[in-house]
C-alpha positions in Angstrom: 5.4 7.8 -4.6 4.9 4.2 -5.6 7.9 1.9 -5.4 7.8 1.0 -9.0 8.3 4.7 -10.1 11.7 4.7 -8.3 12.9 1.6 -10.2 14.6 3.2 -13.2 15.1 0.1 -15.2 11.4 -0.9 -14.9 10.4 2.6 -15.9 12.7 2.5 -18.9 10.9 -0.6 -20.0 7.3 0.5 -19.4 7.1 4.1 -18.2 6.2 5.4 -21.7 3.4 2.8 -21.9 2.0 3.7 -18.4 2.0 7.4 -19.3 0.2 6.9 -22.7 -3.3 8.5 -22.7 -4.8 5.3 -24.1 -3.3 3.2 -21.2 -4.3 5.8 -18.6 -8.0 5.3 -19.6 -7.7 2.0 -17.6 -7.7 4.1 -14.4 -11.4 4.7 -14.9 -12.3 1.0 -15.1 -12.8 -1.2 -12.0 -11.0 -4.5 -12.2 -11.3 -6.6 -9.1 -13.9 -4.6 -7.1 -11.3 -2.7 -5.1 -8.8 -1.8 -7.8 -8.7 -0.2 -11.2 -7.5 -2.0 -14.2 -4.5 0.4 -14.4 -3.5 -0.4 -10.8 -3.9 -4.1 -11.4 -1.8 -4.0 -14.6 1.0 -2.1 -12.8 0.9 -4.5 -9.9 1.1 -7.6 -12.1 3.8 -6.0 -14.3 6.1 -4.9 -11.5 5.8 -8.0 -9.4 6.4 -10.2 -12.5 9.3 -8.0 -13.6 11.0 -8.4 -10.2 10.6 -12.2 -10.2 11.9 -12.5 -13.8 14.9 -10.4 -12.9 15.6 -12.5 -9.8 15.5 -15.7 -11.9 17.7 -14.1 -14.6 15.0 -14.4 -17.2 13.7 -11.8 -19.7 12.6 -9.1 -17.3 11.8 -6.5 -20.0 9.4 -8.8 -21.9 7.9 -9.9 -18.6 7.3 -6.3 -17.5 5.8 -5.3 -20.9 3.6 -8.4 -21.2 2.5 -8.1 -17.6 1.6 -4.5 -18.1 -0.4 -5.0 -21.3 -2.1 -8.3 -20.3 -5.5 -6.7 -19.5 -5.4 -3.8 -22.0 -9.1 -3.7 -22.8 -11.8 -1.2 -22.0 -15.1 -3.1 -21.5 -16.5 -4.2 -18.1 -16.2 -8.0 -18.3 -19.1 -8.3 -15.7 -21.5 -6.6 -18.1 -20.2 -7.1 -21.7 -20.7 -10.6 -23.0 -19.3 -12.3 -26.1 -20.0 -15.7 -27.9 -16.8 -17.0 -26.4 -15.7 -16.6 -22.8 -14.1 -13.5 -21.4 -11.0 -15.6 -20.5 -10.5 -16.3 -24.2 -11.6 -13.0 -25.7 -9.9 -10.3 -23.6 -6.3 -11.4 -24.2 -6.9 -11.1 -28.0 -8.4 -7.6 -27.6 -5.4 -6.7 -25.3 -2.9 -7.8 -27.9 -4.7 -5.8 -30.6 -4.8 -2.7 -28.3 -1.1 -3.2 -27.3 0.0 -3.3 -31.0 -1.5 0.2 -31.4 0.9 1.5 -28.7 4.1 -0.5 -29.3 5.7 -3.3 -31.3 5.4 -6.6 -29.4 8.0 -9.4 -29.6 6.8 -13.0 -29.7 7.4 -13.5 -25.9 5.3 -10.4 -25.0 2.5 -11.5 -27.3 2.5 -15.0 -25.8 2.5 -13.6 -22.3 -0.6 -11.5 -23.1 -2.4 -14.2 -25.0 -1.8 -17.1 -22.5 -2.1 -15.3 -19.2 -5.5 -16.9 -18.6 -4.1 -20.4 -18.7 -6.0 -22.5 -16.3 -9.3 -20.8 -17.4 -8.2 -21.6 -21.0 -6.5 -24.6 -22.4 -3.3 -23.3 -24.1 -0.4 -23.0 -21.6 2.3 -20.3 -22.0 5.1 -21.1 -24.5 7.7 -19.2 -22.5 8.7 -19.5 -18.9 8.0 -15.7 -18.4 4.4 -16.4 -19.2 4.0 -18.6 -16.2 5.2 -15.8 -14.0 2.6 -13.4 -15.3 -0.1 -16.0 -15.2 0.5 -16.8 -11.5 1.2 -13.2 -10.5 -2.1 -12.2 -12.2 -4.0 -14.6 -10.0 -2.1 -13.5 -6.9 -3.0 -9.9 -7.5 -6.6 -10.7 -8.4 -7.1 -12.4 -5.1 -5.3 -9.7 -3.1 -7.2 -6.8 -4.7 -10.6 -8.5 -4.4 -9.9 -9.3 -0.7 -8.7 -5.8 0.1 -11.6 -5.1 2.5 -10.9 -8.3 4.4 -7.5 -6.9 5.4 -9.2 -4.2 7.5 -11.6 -6.7 9.1 -9.0 -9.2 9.9 -6.6 -6.6 11.3 -8.9 -5.6 14.1 -8.1 -7.2 17.4 -10.7 -9.5 18.7 -11.5 -9.9 22.4 -13.6 -12.8 23.5 -15.1 -13.2 26.9 -14.8 -16.4 28.8 -18.5 -16.9 28.3 -18.2 -16.6 24.6 -15.3 -19.1 24.6 -17.2 -21.4 27.0 -14.1 -21.7 29.1 -15.4 -20.8 32.6 -16.4 -23.2 35.2 -19.1 -22.7 37.9 
């Protein structure tokens, strides 16, 4: 069982959203090559929630905004729009999120501004900065997942390879 499922407060905030059939559809969509959009959204949500809680900030809005930040169904590598994916997908995510639940202003801002850096408008609320940074952290971690196996293998180099022997 994943760690987040054992966190009762977190599950009280977002469990019903995770379990919703519309949200479960994200499990069929690849996000960062080695994760699904569902896995990515849960990673971002739970990590952001823990940080907000530690800082004494709005952990509930952070968890909900983090979970719903990438709530869209198209493959961004294939589907193209007139505007950039970084600008379009947060607006689609907000629209989809509103179909599942009522969003407060903080949650809406977290979703809309999580691509700050790739877009101009910074988050209005401090919780938005958490989700923005945690989203980048998990994107890198998930995309680099195969490197973990490669880098974990012990390397043995001969003296000849290291050019450290003397004749």
